[in-house]
Every structure is written in C-alpha cells, then in structure tokens.
C-alpha positions as CSV (number, residue, x, y, z in Angstrom):
1,X,-31.0,-204.5,-42.1
2,X,-30.7,-200.7,-41.2
3,X,-27.3,-200.7,-42.3
4,X,-27.7,-202.1,-45.9
5,X,-28.8,-199.0,-47.7
6,X,-25.6,-197.2,-46.3
7,X,-23.0,-200.2,-47.4
8,X,-24.7,-200.3,-50.6
9,X,-23.5,-196.6,-51.1
10,X,-20.5,-196.9,-49.8
11,X,-19.9,-200.2,-52.3
12,X,-21.5,-197.6,-55.0
13,X,-18.6,-194.7,-54.4
14,X,-16.0,-197.6,-54.3
15,X,-17.1,-198.9,-57.5
16,X,-16.9,-195.5,-58.7
17,X,-13.6,-194.8,-58.1
18,X,-12.2,-198.1,-59.7
19,X,-14.1,-197.5,-62.7
20,X,-12.5,-194.0,-63.1
21,X,-9.1,-194.9,-62.3
22,X,-8.5,-196.8,-65.8
23,X,-9.5,-193.2,-67.4
24,X,-6.7,-191.7,-65.3
25,X,-4.4,-193.9,-66.2
26,X,-5.0,-193.5,-69.9
27,X,-4.7,-189.9,-69.6
28,X,-1.4,-189.7,-68.1
29,X,-0.2,-192.1,-70.9
30,X,-1.2,-189.7,-73.7
31,X,0.9,-186.9,-72.1
32,X,4.1,-187.1,-74.5
33,X,7.6,-187.4,-73.4
34,X,9.5,-184.5,-72.8
35,X,12.8,-186.5,-75.0
36,X,12.5,-188.8,-77.7
37,X,14.7,-190.4,-79.9
38,X,13.8,-192.1,-82.8
39,X,14.7,-192.8,-86.9
40,X,13.0,-190.3,-89.7
41,X,14.0,-192.1,-93.0
42,X,18.0,-192.1,-92.8
43,X,17.7,-189.6,-89.9
44,X,18.2,-190.1,-86.6
45,X,15.8,-187.2,-84.7
46,X,16.2,-186.0,-80.8
47,X,13.4,-183.9,-79.6
48,X,13.4,-181.6,-76.3
49,X,9.9,-180.4,-76.2
50,X,10.3,-178.2,-73.4
51,X,12.8,-176.3,-74.9
52,X,11.3,-177.0,-78.7
53,X,14.9,-178.3,-79.5
54,X,15.2,-180.8,-82.4
55,X,18.6,-182.0,-83.6
56,X,18.8,-184.2,-86.9
57,X,21.6,-186.5,-87.8
58,X,22.3,-188.2,-91.1
59,X,24.5,-191.5,-89.7
60,X,24.8,-192.5,-93.6
61,X,26.6,-189.1,-94.3
62,X,29.4,-188.9,-91.9
63,X,27.2,-188.7,-89.3
64,X,26.8,-185.6,-89.7
65,X,24.4,-183.2,-87.7
66,X,22.6,-181.5,-90.4
67,X,20.1,-179.3,-88.0
68,X,19.5,-178.2,-84.8
69,X,16.5,-176.2,-84.6
70,X,15.1,-174.4,-81.6
71,X,11.5,-173.1,-82.1
72,X,11.4,-173.9,-85.9
73,X,15.3,-171.6,-86.3
74,X,18.3,-173.9,-87.1
75,X,21.3,-172.8,-85.4
76,X,23.6,-174.9,-87.7
77,X,24.2,-173.8,-91.2
78,X,22.0,-175.8,-93.7
79,X,21.3,-173.9,-97.1
80,X,19.6,-177.1,-98.5
81,X,15.5,-177.6,-98.3
82,X,15.5,-181.3,-98.3
83,X,18.3,-184.3,-97.2
84,X,18.3,-185.2,-100.5
85,X,19.6,-181.7,-101.8
86,X,21.8,-182.1,-98.6
87,X,23.4,-185.5,-99.7
88,X,24.2,-184.4,-103.0
89,X,26.1,-181.2,-101.9
90,X,27.2,-181.7,-98.3
91,X,29.8,-178.7,-98.2
92,X,29.6,-176.4,-95.3
93,X,26.9,-177.9,-93.5
94,X,26.2,-178.8,-90.2
95,X,28.6,-180.7,-87.9
96,X,31.5,-182.7,-89.8
97,X,34.0,-184.7,-88.2
98,X,37.6,-184.6,-89.5
99,X,39.7,-187.6,-89.4
100,X,41.9,-189.7,-89.4
101,X,43.3,-185.7,-89.7
102,X,41.7,-182.1,-89.6
103,X,42.8,-179.4,-91.5
104,X,45.9,-179.3,-93.7
105,X,49.3,-181.5,-93.7
106,X,52.3,-179.9,-95.3
107,X,53.1,-182.7,-97.5
108,X,51.7,-186.0,-98.7
109,X,52.7,-187.8,-95.9
110,X,52.2,-188.1,-91.6
111,X,55.0,-188.7,-89.2
112,X,54.4,-191.0,-86.2
113,X,56.5,-192.9,-83.7
114,X,59.6,-191.3,-85.8
115,X,58.5,-192.7,-88.8
116,X,57.1,-191.3,-92.3
117,X,53.8,-192.8,-94.1
118,X,53.6,-191.6,-97.4
119,X,50.0,-191.0,-98.6
120,X,49.0,-193.6,-101.7
121,X,47.8,-190.9,-104.0
122,X,46.7,-193.6,-106.5
123,X,43.6,-194.4,-104.3
124,X,41.9,-191.2,-104.5
125,X,40.7,-190.6,-100.8
126,X,43.7,-188.3,-100.4
127,X,43.9,-185.2,-102.8
128,X,45.9,-182.6,-103.2
129,X,49.8,-181.0,-102.6
130,X,48.2,-180.0,-99.3
131,X,46.1,-182.7,-98.0
132,X,43.1,-181.4,-95.9
133,X,40.4,-182.9,-93.7
134,X,41.2,-186.4,-94.2
135,X,39.1,-188.5,-95.7
136,X,36.1,-189.7,-94.0
137,X,33.7,-186.7,-93.6
138,X,30.9,-187.8,-95.9
139,X,31.5,-191.3,-95.2
140,X,28.4,-193.9,-95.3
141,X,30.4,-196.6,-92.8
142,X,29.1,-195.3,-89.4
143,X,26.8,-197.9,-87.5
144,X,24.1,-196.4,-85.0
145,X,24.8,-198.2,-81.8
146,X,22.1,-196.8,-79.8
147,X,19.3,-194.3,-79.9
148,X,17.5,-193.7,-76.5
149,X,15.6,-191.1,-74.7
150,X,15.0,-191.1,-71.0
151,X,13.1,-188.5,-68.8
152,X,16.3,-186.2,-68.7
153,X,17.8,-186.3,-72.0
154,X,18.0,-188.0,-75.3
155,X,21.0,-189.9,-77.4
156,X,22.3,-191.3,-80.4
157,X,25.5,-193.1,-80.6
158,X,27.1,-194.1,-83.8
159,X,30.0,-196.2,-84.2
160,X,33.1,-195.9,-87.0
161,X,35.3,-199.1,-87.8
162,X,37.8,-197.6,-89.4
163,X,40.0,-200.7,-89.1
164,X,37.5,-202.6,-91.5
165,X,38.5,-200.3,-94.6
166,X,41.4,-201.3,-96.6
167,X,41.9,-198.3,-98.4
168,X,41.7,-196.3,-95.1
169,X,44.5,-198.7,-93.2
170,X,46.6,-198.0,-96.7
171,X,46.7,-194.1,-96.0
172,X,46.2,-194.5,-92.3
173,X,47.8,-197.7,-91.0
174,X,47.0,-197.4,-87.3
175,X,43.6,-199.9,-86.4
176,X,41.1,-197.9,-84.3
177,X,37.1,-197.1,-84.0
178,X,35.6,-194.0,-83.1
179,X,32.3,-193.5,-81.5
180,X,30.4,-190.3,-81.5
181,X,27.2,-189.4,-79.1
182,X,25.2,-186.7,-80.1
183,X,23.5,-186.0,-76.4
184,X,20.7,-183.2,-75.9
185,X,19.6,-182.4,-72.5
186,X,18.1,-178.9,-71.5
187,X,18.6,-177.5,-74.8
188,X,22.2,-177.9,-75.2
189,X,24.0,-180.7,-77.6
190,X,26.7,-182.8,-76.3
191,X,29.1,-184.1,-78.8
192,X,31.4,-186.9,-77.5
193,X,33.9,-188.5,-79.0
194,X,35.8,-191.8,-78.0
195,X,39.0,-192.9,-80.2
196,X,40.1,-196.4,-79.3
197,X,43.5,-197.5,-80.4
198,X,43.4,-201.4,-81.4
199,X,46.8,-201.1,-83.0
200,X,50.5,-202.3,-81.2
201,X,52.3,-198.6,-81.2
202,X,50.6,-195.2,-80.1
203,X,48.3,-193.7,-82.6
204,X,48.7,-189.8,-83.1
205,X,45.8,-188.1,-82.7
206,X,44.9,-184.8,-85.1
207,X,40.9,-185.5,-85.5
208,X,38.5,-182.6,-85.0
209,X,35.1,-181.0,-86.0
210,X,34.3,-178.1,-88.6
211,X,30.8,-177.0,-87.2
212,X,28.9,-174.2,-89.0
213,X,26.8,-171.6,-87.0
214,X,24.3,-169.2,-87.7
215,X,22.1,-166.7,-86.2
216,X,18.3,-166.0,-87.7
217,X,18.2,-162.1,-86.4
218,X,20.8,-160.8,-87.8
219,X,23.3,-160.9,-90.5
220,X,27.1,-161.6,-90.5
221,X,28.0,-158.0,-90.5
222,X,25.8,-157.7,-87.4
223,X,27.5,-160.3,-85.3
224,X,29.8,-160.0,-82.5
225,X,32.3,-162.8,-81.4
226,X,33.9,-163.9,-78.5
227,X,37.1,-165.9,-78.7
228,X,38.5,-167.6,-75.9
229,X,42.2,-167.7,-76.8
230,X,45.4,-166.2,-75.4
231,X,47.6,-167.0,-78.5
232,X,47.3,-166.8,-82.3
233,X,49.4,-169.2,-84.6
234,X,51.2,-167.3,-87.2
235,X,50.7,-169.1,-90.3
236,X,52.0,-169.3,-93.8
237,X,50.2,-168.1,-96.9
238,X,49.2,-172.1,-97.4
239,X,47.6,-171.2,-93.6
240,X,50.2,-173.9,-92.5
241,X,51.6,-173.0,-88.9
242,X,54.9,-171.8,-88.5
243,X,55.7,-172.9,-84.9
244,X,55.1,-169.5,-83.9
245,X,52.7,-167.6,-82.0
246,X,51.7,-164.3,-80.8
247,X,49.1,-162.7,-78.2
248,X,45.8,-162.5,-79.5
249,X,45.7,-158.6,-78.7
250,X,47.7,-158.2,-81.7
251,X,45.3,-159.6,-83.8
252,X,42.1,-158.0,-82.5
253,X,42.5,-155.6,-79.4
254,X,39.6,-156.9,-77.4
255,X,38.9,-160.9,-77.9
256,X,35.4,-160.8,-76.3
257,X,33.9,-158.3,-78.8
258,X,35.3,-159.0,-82.3
259,X,33.0,-157.4,-84.5
260,X,32.7,-160.3,-87.5
261,X,32.4,-158.0,-90.3
262,X,35.6,-156.2,-89.5
263,X,37.3,-159.6,-90.0
264,X,37.9,-162.1,-93.1
265,X,38.6,-165.0,-90.4
266,X,40.5,-168.3,-90.8
267,X,42.7,-168.2,-87.7
268,X,44.4,-170.8,-85.5
269,X,44.3,-170.1,-81.9
270,X,45.7,-171.8,-78.9
271,X,46.5,-171.5,-75.2
272,X,42.4,-171.4,-74.4
273,X,40.7,-169.6,-71.8
274,X,39.1,-172.0,-69.6
275,X,36.8,-172.1,-66.9
276,X,36.4,-174.1,-63.4
277,X,35.5,-176.8,-65.3
278,X,38.4,-176.5,-67.9
279,X,36.0,-175.5,-71.1
280,X,36.3,-173.0,-73.1
281,X,33.7,-171.1,-74.6
282,X,33.3,-169.4,-77.8
283,X,30.2,-167.5,-78.9
284,X,28.7,-165.3,-81.5
285,X,26.1,-162.7,-80.6
286,X,23.2,-161.2,-82.9
287,X,20.5,-158.9,-82.0
288,X,18.9,-161.0,-79.3
289,X,20.3,-164.8,-80.4
290,X,23.6,-166.6,-79.5
291,X,25.5,-169.4,-79.5
292,X,27.7,-170.4,-76.9
293,X,30.2,-173.6,-77.8
294,X,32.3,-174.8,-75.0
295,X,35.3,-176.7,-75.9
296,X,36.5,-179.8,-73.2
297,X,40.1,-179.8,-71.8
298,X,41.6,-182.2,-74.5
299,X,40.7,-179.6,-77.5
300,X,43.6,-177.6,-77.6
301,X,43.2,-175.6,-80.1
302,X,40.2,-173.8,-82.1
303,X,40.1,-173.2,-85.5
304,X,37.8,-169.8,-86.5
305,X,36.8,-169.7,-89.8
306,X,34.1,-166.9,-90.9
307,X,35.5,-165.9,-94.5
308,X,34.2,-162.3,-95.9
309,X,31.6,-163.2,-98.4
310,X,32.3,-162.2,-102.2
311,X,30.2,-159.0,-103.9
312,X,26.9,-160.1,-103.9
313,X,26.8,-163.4,-101.8
314,X,25.8,-164.2,-98.3
315,X,27.9,-166.0,-95.8
316,X,25.9,-166.0,-92.7
317,X,27.9,-168.7,-90.7
318,X,30.8,-168.7,-88.6
319,X,32.5,-172.0,-87.5
320,X,34.3,-172.6,-83.7
321,X,36.1,-175.8,-84.5
322,X,37.2,-177.7,-81.6
323,X,40.7,-179.5,-82.5
324,X,42.5,-181.9,-80.4
325,X,45.9,-180.2,-81.9
326,X,46.8,-177.3,-84.5
327,X,46.9,-177.3,-88.0
328,X,49.7,-180.0,-89.4
329,X,49.9,-181.4,-85.6
330,X,51.4,-184.5,-86.5
331,X,54.3,-182.9,-88.9
332,X,55.0,-180.3,-86.5
333,X,55.5,-183.0,-83.7
334,X,58.2,-184.7,-85.8
335,X,59.7,-181.1,-86.9
336,X,60.3,-180.0,-83.0
337,X,57.6,-177.3,-83.5
338,X,54.9,-178.5,-81.7
339,X,55.4,-180.2,-78.3
340,X,52.2,-181.5,-77.1
341,X,50.8,-183.5,-79.8
342,X,48.4,-186.1,-78.1
343,X,48.6,-190.1,-78.9
344,X,46.2,-193.0,-78.0
345,X,48.3,-195.8,-76.0
346,X,47.7,-199.8,-77.7
347,X,44.3,-200.6,-76.7
348,X,43.5,-197.2,-75.0
349,X,40.5,-194.9,-75.5
350,X,40.7,-191.3,-75.6
351,X,37.7,-189.1,-74.7
352,X,36.3,-185.7,-74.8
353,X,33.3,-183.6,-75.3
354,X,32.3,-180.3,-76.5
355,X,28.9,-178.4,-76.3
356,X,26.3,-176.3,-78.3
357,X,24.3,-173.7,-76.4
358,X,21.6,-171.8,-77.9
359,X,19.5,-169.0,-76.1
360,X,17.5,-166.0,-77.5
361,X,15.8,-168.0,-80.1
362,X,11.7,-166.9,-79.8
363,X,8.8,-168.8,-81.0
C-alpha cells in the first residue's frame, strides 16, 4: 500500500503525456508543405515556399507559363495586370510553345521524307508568305494530366493530342502527341517536352520555345548577356538562314559579355557551348539579378531576340529560345543546306528539357 501514491504519480505523468501527444501532432500538421501544386481558376500554380518562387501556367491558352515570380518579382515578361488581359493579348508573354514548327519557313509548304506538303491557306491557321511559329501557340486544347507536389518538387503535366484536330492534320499530316511538364525544384523551373510520333512514317521535328525573360533591378540598356555558341547563322533580309555560318566572334568580340544596348538582336546561333551534362547556358545579368537558361542536348540551336525599342518605348525583355534546329530546318534539310534535322521514328518518343534559374532577386 505504501507504493500506491508512487504508482498514481507515474500514471498521472504518463496520462498527461498521452493527452499532450495529439496537440503536438496537430501542430506539426499545420506546418505548410514546402511545395504545392494546385488550381487557381483556369491557372495551375506551382509553389516553392523556401525560395518564395511561384510559377503560374494557363493550360487553356497554349499551356503558357505566364509568371515565374521570385519574392514577388516576375522573371517572365508579362505586362498585363490580369489573366483576362493576358488572354485578350497573349503576344510576347511568358513561355509560349511553338509547333509543329518554330520560326519561319521559306514557302507555304514544308518537306518531309522527300515529299512536299503544301499548306491549305484557306483554312486560316497558317498565314503569310513566310509562315511563322506554326499554329498551336495559343490553343485551348491542352489537357492537364497531373498536377502534384512532393516534399522535393512540384509539377504539372499537360498533353496536346495533335492528331485529334482535323484542321491541324490537314496542314501537318503526322499524327502525334505532345506532353509538357513544368517542374519546380529548388527555385529552378524545368520545362520537359515529350513528342510521340503516332504516324507510320518518320516525323520531322522542328519545335521550339519562345520564352521572354526580364529583370526588375535594371533596364534593357543596362543588361549584359552571355551567348553560349560558337557560330552564328547568316540570314537573308527575311531572317531565313542561307546555310552559311560565321564564328560568333565576328558578330560579338566577347560572347560571354554582350552589352545588350549595343545590339538589335534577332539572331540564330549554333554549335552551342556545352558543359559536362551536355547543357548550354545563356545568361542575362542586371545590377544584381541574373537569369540562367540552360538547354538540354537535343536543343541544337538558340535564337536570341532582344529588339531595340522604338523611341519613347520600352522593350525590357530578352528571349533565349531553345530550338531543335535552325529557322526553316525542314526545308533546309530538303535542299541539303542543313544536315542535322531531327526526326521521330514511328511509335517513338523524343524527349528533352530546358531550365530557368533566377538568382539575385531579393525580397
């Protein structure tokens, strides 16, 4: 009986610990996860709380990523105050996908497997004597396959089923699908693309992206760019490659330190300079901010676009555009002036990524 008070004390301590345990669990459960992926109206939003990076994508408008904010500052050019305003005028905004071909063609037709495929201009989805950037840039046909986050990353994957659109197949008669994944990890955005050829013939590949980058600590005329290339394509007045190239040093003496204010850039670069992972990195730097854009090995060419603004206007953006081949690649291959055209075998899938890494953006 003398041990009863001691036993009661022990039970009291154990009981109080058990009662406290649920409170500890509830407190842990309230801690927000580092990564999230979810919907905000029509947009899909990826978040990395640790780096305060938020990426916003609009699947119903070309699956364009229209914002990548770091501490509230947008790394991607978007002059529009609302999503509705962006939808009303989606030009030169964010990260558009260009397909089934990127950049210009030298006629209203393309060549594949030795055959000429003329466009039906009456359909209205291909325009101009020099057709440019395909016809899927602002389509609403992307479907979200998955939006998910784990403890280490957040991503959204969307699919474009090209073969289901008769007007598209009339112009580019190669059945295929495109899957695009935006993946946010450690403050870096990866844009991964998978193209699957469902046709019975090899499909020529001429896709690309047209991302628009900006800095908030300085203006265009204060920026310095790095161009990771050894060659520059010579272009006609219509911006079509002649098939000839020149060493980049003939265009700019120091490719790693290009004063943007001195150039009206709309140029095609090849023979990219790559690191041990096979990536070629292009950079824009301001006072303290910088954006590094790295292309995977299957992006063979870069277009750099940073046009000088007309008097009284601002064009505070620069485009480092990942391209699988140069402008007019499919038709150059037919003419024999380009020998590295990529194609996808029947039933096969082409895959590649490129990355956006901002730094120096302060709260």
